[in-house]
Backbone as JSON, one array per atom type, in Angstrom:
{
  "sequence": "XXXXXXXXXXXXXXXXXXXXXXXXXXXXXXXXXXXXXXXXXXXXXXXXXXXXXXXXXXXXXXXXXXXXXXXXXXXXXXXXXXXXXXXXXXXXXXXXXXXXXXXXXXXXXXXXXXXX",
  "N": [[13.8, -8.08, 34.01], [12.99, -5.65, 31.76], [14.59, -4.69, 28.7], [15.87, -1.46, 27.73], [13.85, 0.45, 25.47], [13.8, 2.6, 22.99], [11.29, 4.69, 22.04], [10.88, 6.63, 19.27], [9.0, 9.6, 19.02], [6.06, 9.99, 17.03], [5.83, 12.24, 14.24], [2.93, 13.48, 13.74], [2.07, 15.36, 11.91], [3.31, 14.77, 9.5], [1.75, 12.77, 8.42], [-0.31, 13.31, 6.39], [-2.04, 12.51, 4.21], [-4.97, 10.84, 3.39], [-5.7, 7.56, 2.97], [-7.14, 4.7, 1.61], [-7.05, 1.24, 2.2], [-7.53, -1.53, 0.36], [-9.06, -4.71, -0.06], [-8.97, -7.61, -2.15], [-11.78, -9.32, -3.29], [-12.75, -12.21, -4.61], [-15.16, -13.34, -7.05], [-16.54, -16.27, -8.06], [-17.77, -18.47, -10.69], [-19.8, -21.37, -11.14], [-18.03, -23.09, -12.54], [-15.63, -22.63, -11.41], [-14.3, -20.23, -12.49], [-13.17, -16.92, -12.69], [-15.37, -14.46, -12.19], [-15.78, -11.88, -11.26], [-13.99, -9.2, -9.56], [-14.06, -7.72, -6.56], [-13.4, -4.74, -4.6], [-13.53, -4.22, -1.61], [-13.32, -1.94, 1.25], [-10.57, -2.24, 3.5], [-9.09, -1.11, 5.44], [-8.92, 2.35, 6.73], [-6.46, 4.91, 6.7], [-4.2, 7.34, 7.92], [-1.5, 8.63, 5.91], [2.05, 9.04, 5.16], [3.65, 9.99, 2.28], [5.96, 9.35, 0.0], [7.88, 9.74, -3.01], [9.41, 7.26, -4.83], [10.59, 6.38, -7.3], [10.38, 7.08, -10.68], [9.34, 5.63, -13.85], [9.61, 4.93, -17.37], [8.53, 2.75, -19.97], [8.53, 0.81, -22.9], [5.89, -1.1, -23.92], [4.56, -3.42, -26.11], [4.44, -1.7, -28.27], [3.32, 0.44, -27.09], [3.49, 3.34, -25.05], [4.17, 3.26, -21.56], [3.89, 4.53, -18.29], [5.24, 4.25, -15.1], [5.0, 4.79, -11.6], [6.64, 4.71, -8.6], [5.9, 4.51, -5.21], [6.46, 5.18, -1.75], [4.6, 4.48, 1.05], [4.03, 5.39, 4.37], [2.56, 4.38, 7.09], [0.57, 4.33, 10.33], [1.27, 1.66, 12.45], [-0.25, -1.44, 11.41], [-1.64, -4.61, 11.53], [-2.02, -7.43, 9.34], [-2.0, -6.52, 6.64], [-1.31, -7.2, 3.27], [0.63, -8.1, 0.34], [-1.27, -8.7, -1.64], [-3.34, -6.71, -1.58], [-4.52, -3.37, -2.29], [-3.97, 0.19, -2.64], [-6.14, 2.95, -2.36], [-6.16, 6.27, -3.15], [-7.7, 9.11, -3.21], [-9.12, 8.31, -5.45], [-7.12, 7.37, -7.13], [-5.29, 4.64, -7.99], [-3.05, 2.2, -6.4], [-0.92, -0.39, -6.61], [0.16, -2.72, -4.25], [3.45, -3.82, -4.2], [5.29, -5.41, -2.78], [5.74, -7.18, 0.27], [4.44, -5.53, 3.23], [6.64, -3.63, 5.43], [7.54, -3.68, 8.78], [8.68, -1.0, 10.43], [11.78, -0.89, 11.82], [10.96, -2.96, 13.53], [9.31, -2.31, 15.58], [6.68, -2.05, 15.84], [5.37, 0.36, 15.37], [5.29, 1.97, 13.04], [4.47, 1.3, 9.66], [5.84, 0.42, 6.59], [4.86, 0.71, 3.23], [5.45, -0.29, -0.04], [4.45, 0.75, -3.21], [3.0, 0.7, -6.47], [2.05, 2.9, -9.15], [0.22, 3.03, -12.07], [0.47, 5.02, -14.83]],
  "CA": [[13.83, -6.65, 33.75], [12.95, -5.35, 30.44], [15.68, -3.78, 28.25], [15.32, -0.11, 27.44], [13.51, 0.58, 24.04], [13.29, 4.17, 22.85], [10.37, 4.89, 20.79], [10.83, 8.06, 18.81], [7.63, 10.02, 18.86], [5.76, 10.17, 15.57], [5.47, 13.54, 13.96], [1.75, 13.28, 13.03], [1.86, 16.36, 10.78], [3.69, 14.21, 8.27], [0.77, 11.82, 7.99], [-1.43, 14.17, 5.95], [-2.76, 12.06, 3.1], [-5.85, 9.93, 3.73], [-5.73, 6.58, 2.06], [-7.91, 3.43, 1.88], [-6.43, -0.01, 1.85], [-8.59, -2.39, -0.18], [-8.68, -6.17, -0.1], [-9.69, -8.17, -3.21], [-12.78, -10.38, -3.09], [-13.04, -12.75, -6.06], [-16.41, -13.97, -7.17], [-16.29, -17.25, -9.15], [-18.98, -19.21, -11.12], [-19.78, -22.92, -10.79], [-16.94, -23.8, -13.12], [-14.46, -22.07, -10.74], [-13.78, -19.21, -13.19], [-13.29, -15.69, -12.02], [-16.42, -13.58, -12.87], [-15.64, -10.44, -10.98], [-13.19, -9.04, -8.47], [-14.53, -6.48, -6.02], [-12.25, -4.19, -3.67], [-14.06, -3.58, -0.38], [-12.25, -1.33, 2.08], [-10.02, -3.11, 4.58], [-8.8, -0.12, 6.43], [-8.46, 3.67, 6.35], [-5.39, 5.35, 7.47], [-3.38, 8.51, 7.48], [-0.24, 8.2, 5.41], [3.04, 10.02, 4.71], [3.92, 9.48, 0.94], [7.3, 9.7, -0.83], [8.16, 9.18, -4.46], [10.64, 6.4, -4.84], [11.14, 6.63, -8.66], [9.42, 6.93, -11.9], [10.11, 4.98, -15.06], [8.73, 4.63, -18.51], [9.05, 1.71, -20.67], [7.68, 0.53, -24.1], [5.38, -2.44, -23.97], [3.74, -3.76, -27.21], [4.47, -0.53, -28.93], [2.54, 1.57, -26.28], [4.21, 3.77, -23.91], [3.48, 3.09, -20.33], [4.69, 4.89, -17.36], [4.89, 3.78, -13.82], [5.57, 5.55, -10.53], [6.81, 3.87, -7.35], [5.75, 5.32, -4.07], [6.53, 4.75, -0.43], [3.58, 4.9, 1.92], [4.34, 5.16, 5.77], [1.3, 4.45, 8.0], [0.77, 3.73, 11.58], [1.28, 0.14, 12.31], [-1.53, -2.22, 11.3], [-1.32, -6.01, 10.99], [-2.98, -7.93, 8.34], [-1.95, -5.93, 5.21], [-0.5, -8.14, 2.42], [0.83, -7.57, -1.07], [-2.45, -8.83, -2.65], [-4.11, -5.63, -1.41], [-4.06, -2.21, -3.01], [-4.22, 1.39, -2.01], [-6.88, 3.86, -3.14], [-6.05, 7.59, -2.65], [-8.5, 10.05, -3.94], [-9.45, 7.77, -6.81], [-5.9, 6.95, -7.64], [-4.94, 3.13, -7.51], [-1.64, 1.89, -6.23], [-0.76, -1.79, -6.42], [1.28, -3.04, -3.49], [4.31, -4.72, -4.86], [6.14, -6.2, -1.78], [5.17, -7.3, 1.71], [4.81, -4.37, 3.97], [7.73, -3.74, 6.41], [7.4, -3.21, 10.14], [9.92, -0.31, 10.53], [12.59, -1.22, 13.02], [10.43, -4.03, 14.28], [8.83, -1.69, 16.85], [5.24, -2.03, 15.78], [5.02, 1.74, 15.45], [4.96, 2.4, 11.66], [4.59, 0.3, 8.54], [6.18, 0.92, 5.18], [4.33, -0.08, 2.09], [5.93, 0.08, -1.36], [3.34, 0.49, -4.17], [3.29, 1.17, -7.81], [0.94, 3.44, -9.85], [0.3, 2.97, -13.62], [-0.12, 6.39, -15.3]],
  "C": [[13.91, -6.5, 32.18], [14.05, -4.43, 29.85], [15.09, -2.44, 27.66], [15.0, -0.12, 25.8], [13.16, 2.02, 23.88], [12.49, 4.16, 21.7], [10.34, 6.36, 20.42], [9.36, 8.45, 18.57], [7.36, 10.34, 17.35], [5.45, 11.68, 15.39], [4.09, 13.46, 13.06], [1.43, 14.23, 11.94], [2.42, 15.85, 9.46], [2.71, 13.29, 7.61], [-0.41, 12.66, 7.59], [-2.22, 13.76, 4.82], [-3.73, 10.76, 3.62], [-5.96, 8.91, 2.74], [-6.7, 5.29, 2.58], [-7.2, 2.17, 1.5], [-7.54, -0.98, 1.51], [-8.18, -3.78, -0.36], [-9.58, -6.81, -1.19], [-10.57, -9.36, -2.69], [-13.22, -10.9, -4.54], [-14.34, -13.58, -6.11], [-16.25, -14.95, -8.38], [-17.64, -17.9, -9.44], [-18.83, -20.71, -10.72], [-18.67, -23.65, -11.45], [-15.53, -23.23, -12.45], [-13.7, -20.96, -11.59], [-14.08, -17.91, -12.63], [-14.36, -14.88, -12.82], [-16.05, -12.05, -12.59], [-14.81, -10.35, -9.79], [-13.71, -7.71, -7.84], [-13.46, -6.12, -5.07], [-13.04, -3.52, -2.46], [-12.92, -2.97, 0.47], [-11.89, -2.24, 3.36], [-9.72, -2.25, 5.76], [-8.54, 1.22, 5.91], [-7.37, 4.18, 7.2], [-4.82, 6.53, 6.98], [-1.91, 8.08, 7.02], [0.78, 9.35, 4.98], [3.48, 9.28, 3.42], [5.22, 10.14, 0.34], [7.46, 8.98, -2.07], [9.52, 8.44, -4.39], [11.35, 6.64, -6.14], [10.12, 6.53, -9.67], [10.08, 6.43, -13.02], [9.08, 4.89, -16.26], [9.4, 3.6, -19.32], [8.01, 1.53, -21.85], [7.1, -0.9, -24.06], [4.39, -2.54, -25.09], [3.47, -2.47, -27.92], [3.6, 0.61, -28.28], [3.45, 1.98, -25.13], [3.48, 3.8, -22.7], [4.41, 3.62, -19.18], [4.27, 4.46, -15.98], [5.64, 4.64, -12.72], [5.56, 4.65, -9.28], [6.8, 4.74, -6.1], [6.04, 4.65, -2.8], [5.55, 5.21, 0.49], [4.04, 4.48, 3.41], [3.09, 5.52, 6.41], [1.51, 4.03, 9.42], [0.61, 2.29, 11.56], [-0.01, -0.56, 12.42], [-1.13, -3.6, 10.92], [-2.35, -6.44, 9.97], [-2.88, -7.55, 6.93], [-0.94, -6.81, 4.48], [-0.39, -7.37, 1.14], [-0.27, -7.76, -2.1], [-3.36, -7.63, -2.63], [-3.62, -4.39, -2.31], [-4.42, -0.96, -2.21], [-5.05, 2.38, -2.88], [-6.7, 5.28, -2.45], [-6.63, 8.51, -3.6], [-8.81, 9.57, -5.4], [-8.35, 7.2, -7.63], [-5.68, 5.54, -7.16], [-3.5, 2.91, -7.49], [-1.63, 0.47, -5.87], [0.37, -2.03, -5.47], [2.19, -4.12, -4.0], [5.27, -5.59, -4.05], [5.5, -6.21, -0.49], [5.41, -6.08, 2.48], [5.8, -4.6, 5.1], [7.49, -2.95, 7.63], [8.72, -2.42, 10.53], [10.56, -0.59, 11.99], [11.94, -2.28, 14.03], [9.74, -3.49, 15.62], [7.3, -1.59, 16.89], [4.68, -0.61, 15.97], [4.57, 2.25, 14.04], [5.12, 1.22, 10.68], [4.86, 0.99, 7.23], [5.65, 0.07, 4.12], [4.88, 0.55, 0.66], [4.88, -0.28, -2.42], [3.66, 1.17, -5.45], [1.92, 1.76, -8.47], [1.15, 3.38, -11.35], [-0.3, 4.33, -14.01], [-0.6, 6.25, -16.71]]
}
């Protein structure tokens, strides 16, 4: 007998931002040096986006701002922290492994950083 598992229905209206998850493909020369890195599309998804925090810091006498966002998407396997998110031309680097929310294979939370 299977234990009861309650799956809360998703409010699909919250998933209103279209994102592309891109996977790096590294092209190397005969000396095994990186020539070029291309970013083909791995998956398109609808996402709910929340701002986690924004910070500014001074690096080599140049001001640089970063913003950290939380993307919640329908569950997809195969997404890693080496990938990035492209939303309307804005690039977000995934900074930690994606989290399977409540281990229910329903939604996935991705923490990503944008350099401004």
